[in-house]
N, C-alpha and C positions, 0 to 999 in steps of 0.2 A: 135889332140884333147887333151884337158887338162885332167889331172887325175880326176877320180871320187873320191871325198873326204868324209871321214868318221869322225864322232865324236863318241867316245866310252864313254858310261855312266856307270861308275863303274870300279873297278880295280882288281877284283877277278880273279880266275883261268880261267874261261870261257872268260872273257874280254881279258885276255892275249893271250889265244889260238886263238880266232877269230881275234884279232888284228894282230897276226903273220900271219894269213891267208890273211888278207887284204894286208899286206906289201909284201907278196909273189905273189900276183895276179897282173899281168901286167895291167897298166893303173889305178891303185888304190893306195891310200895312206891314212894314218891316219893324219888328220889335227889337231885334238884336243882330249883331254881326260878330262872328268869331274868326280869329286868325292866329297864327303862331306869333304875330307881331301885334301888340296892343295899339301901336301907333297907326298901323294900316287899318285895323279893325275900327278904331275910333274915327278915322277919316271917312271911311265908307258909311259908317253909322250916321255921321253928321250929314253926309251927302243925301242919304235916303230918309232922314228924319227918324232914325231909330233911337230909342232911349238908351240901350245898353250896348257895350262893346266888351269883348272878352279876348284874353290872350291864350285861350285853349278851346278846342272843340268840345271837350267834355263839359266845360262850364256853360258854353252856349246851349248845348243840348239839355242841360239841367235847368235852364231858366224856365220858371213856371209861366212866364208871360208868352212863351212860344208854343204855338199849336203845331207847326210843321217846320221841318228843317230842309233847306235846299242845299244839297251837297255840290259844291262847285270847285272842289280841290282837284289836283291832278289825279288821273285814273288810279294810280297806285295807292292813293290814300282814301279812295271811296269806301272800302270795307271798314277801315278804322272809324271814320266819321259816322257812317250808317249804323255801325254796331252800337256806338254811343247813343245815337238818336233812338234806335229801336229799344235799347235798354231803358231809356227815359220815357218810353211810350209815345214818342212823337211820330207823326206821319212823316214820311221821307220821300222827297223828290230828288233823285240822284242823277246827276248829269250823265249823259251817255259818253262812252259805253258804261254799262252798269258797273263793271270792275275791270281791273287790268288783266284778268285771266278767268278761265272757267271755274277753277276751284274757289276763288274769292266770290264770284257771282253766286255760285251754289250755296256758299255759306251765308251770304247776305240774305238770300231768299229764304233759306231754312230758318234763320233767326227771326225774320219778319213773320213768317207763317206760324212759327211756334209761339210767338208773342202776341199774335193777332193784331199786328200793327200794319198800317197801310205803307206799301212801298211801291214806287213806280220809277222806271227809267225815264229820264227827261228827253225823249225822242220827239222833239218839237215838230219834225216833219209830219208825224202822224196826226198832229193837231192843226195843221194848216188846212183851212177850209177848202182850198182848191184841191189839195191832195185827197181830202176826204170825199169830195164830189167825184173825182176820178175813180176812186176805189169803189164807190157805191153805184156808179152809173151802169145800168143794164144794157145800154145801147152798144157797148163794145162787142156783145156776143161772147164768144170765148176768147180770152186774152191769149195770144199765141207767143208774143215776145215782148220783152222789156229791155231797153238799153239805157244805161246811165253812166256818166263819168263825173269824177271829181278829182281835179288835180291842179297843182300850182308849183312853181319853182321856188323852193325854200333853200337858201344857202346853207350848206352843211355846217353845223355847229354842234359838237357832241354834248354841249351843256344845255342846248335848247330842248324843251320837253318833248318835241316831236321826234328828235333824234336820239333821245336818251332812253335806254331800255329800263332803267330803274324808275322812270317816271311814266312807264306805259306807252312809250313812243312808238312810232311806226305809222305808215299810211293806212293800213287796214283798220286798226282800232279807231283812229280819229276821223278818217275820211271814208273808209270803205263801208262803215256801218250805214251810210246813207244810200249808196247804190245797191248794196246787198239788202238793205232794209226796205227799199222800194220794191225790189223783187219779192221779198218775203211777204210784204203787205198784199201784193197783187196776185202772186202765184203760189204762195205758201213756201214751205221748206223744200229745197231741191233734193233730188236723189243723190247728188254729189257735185262739188265744184271741181272744175279743171282749171287750174290757175298757174300762171307763170309770172315772173317778175325778178326783182333784184334786191339785194340787201345793202344797207349802208355800212361803212367801216365800223360803226358801233354795234352792228348786228341786227338792228331793227329793219323792218321791211321798208324799202324806199319807194317801191312801186309794185303794183300787182294788177293783173288783168286776166280775164278769162271768161268762161261760160259756166252758168249754173244750169244743170240739166233737170228737166221735169218729165213726168210721164207723157207719152203721146207726142214727143218731139218738141214740146214747148220749151222755151229757153229764155235766159236773161244774159245779156252781155254787159259786163261790168268792168270798169277801169278806174284805178286810183293811182295817184302819183304825188310824191314830194319833189320830183325832179323836173317836171314839165307841166306847162299850162294845158288844160283840157277845156272842151266846150262847156262843161259843167251843166249840161242840160240833159233831158231825158225824153224818151219816146215810149209810148205804150201802144201796141198794135193788136187789135182784136179782129175777129172775123167780119165785123160790121162797122167798126169805127176805130179811129186812132186818136191819140192825144200827143201833142208836142208840148212838153213842159219847158218853159223858158228858164234860162239860168237866172239865179241858182235854183236848180230843180228841187232841192230840199227845203226851200223857202220861197216858192214861186209867187209872183204877183200876177202872172198871166199864163193861161193855158189855152191852146188852140185845139178845138175838137173838129174833126173832119171825117168824111166818109162818102162813099159813092152815092148814097141815097139821102144826103142831107146838105143843107147849106152850112158852110163853115161857121163855127160858133166860138166866140172868145169869152173865156171866163176871166174876170178881173177881181183881184182881192180887195176887200175893204181894208185900208191900211190900219184901222183900229182893231182888226180881228186877226192878229197873227197867231202863230203857233204857240208862242210863249203864254199868251192869255188863255188859250185853250188848256194847256198843261195846268196852269194855276187853278183854273175853275174846276178841273177834274179832281185835283187834290182836295180842294175845299168841299166839293160835293160828296166825294167818297168818305171823307172824314165825318161829315155831318150825317151820312147815311149808315155809318158803321161798316162800310166796305173795306176790305183789306187789300184788294187788288183792283186794277183798272181793266175794264172791258176793251178800252181803246188800245192800251199798251200792256197786255197781259204779261205777267212775270215768266210764264213758260215760253213765251215768244222771245223775251229778252235772253233767257238762258239758251234757247236754241240758236239765237244769233251769235252769242259768245262761242258756242261750239263750232258754228259754221266759219266764223272768222279764224278760229284756231286751226281748223282743218285747212283753210286756204293758206294761212301762214306756214303751215307745215310742208306745203308743196314748193315753197320757194328755196332757192339755193344761191 
């Protein structure tokens, strides 16, 4: 079988990280890199062993040697690049969050569904084997609460992508998608979020924390911040067992399971089997099978998360 080939849109840190994961995965390779700068595209292409480099995302998506496009641009450009890839009939792996806002995400999903093209949000936490084992373990009984935090102190710079509204900045979109996403995976969508926090001078959300409420009194406590360091771990408490997910909880290497009727059990990640590899394998498998959506990261759940984060952002003042 020939290699499954990727085009990488953008040349930042995450593009380089995922590009390296592609190169390390058997049966895959990077065929092309696209950027607004041909110099940067050529440099990353050379680093990853890709044949082609382009100075536009449209040209990258049109390359017949590319099977799938990985969208690694800032959030505000996700729709533009994904639209070009979908129009070219390429499978799309789009970095989280799916888009900078609900309307863009809805358009992206509508375009992919209308064209019959595979689209998936690159939520690597869902593909981490330890997170998957926690989500599938029946020994929890009924999960009653989830707690997760993600925060660090980032000096304010209105030009930085996390502080700039035009680049889709803010703590919720970039960081909050992980604690909110863990709750979504384990508890589903809440009846509603109750969130407080603060805004940066640029208008983006600098921090947010609160509770997600579920039927029967179940709950998730979530906290995100660009102003202060947080533990960046998580806990999952069920009626029969709990899990303590070590930092960083969105990409854990160790999880401790414990309960009143069991000996403590530690789950340890195989370093070669991280969430990036799982994402890439899912795109390849779906493309080969003719699937247009992932069962691990369904598009409806990506859209629901965009709405939940927007609701939380709307409660801040």
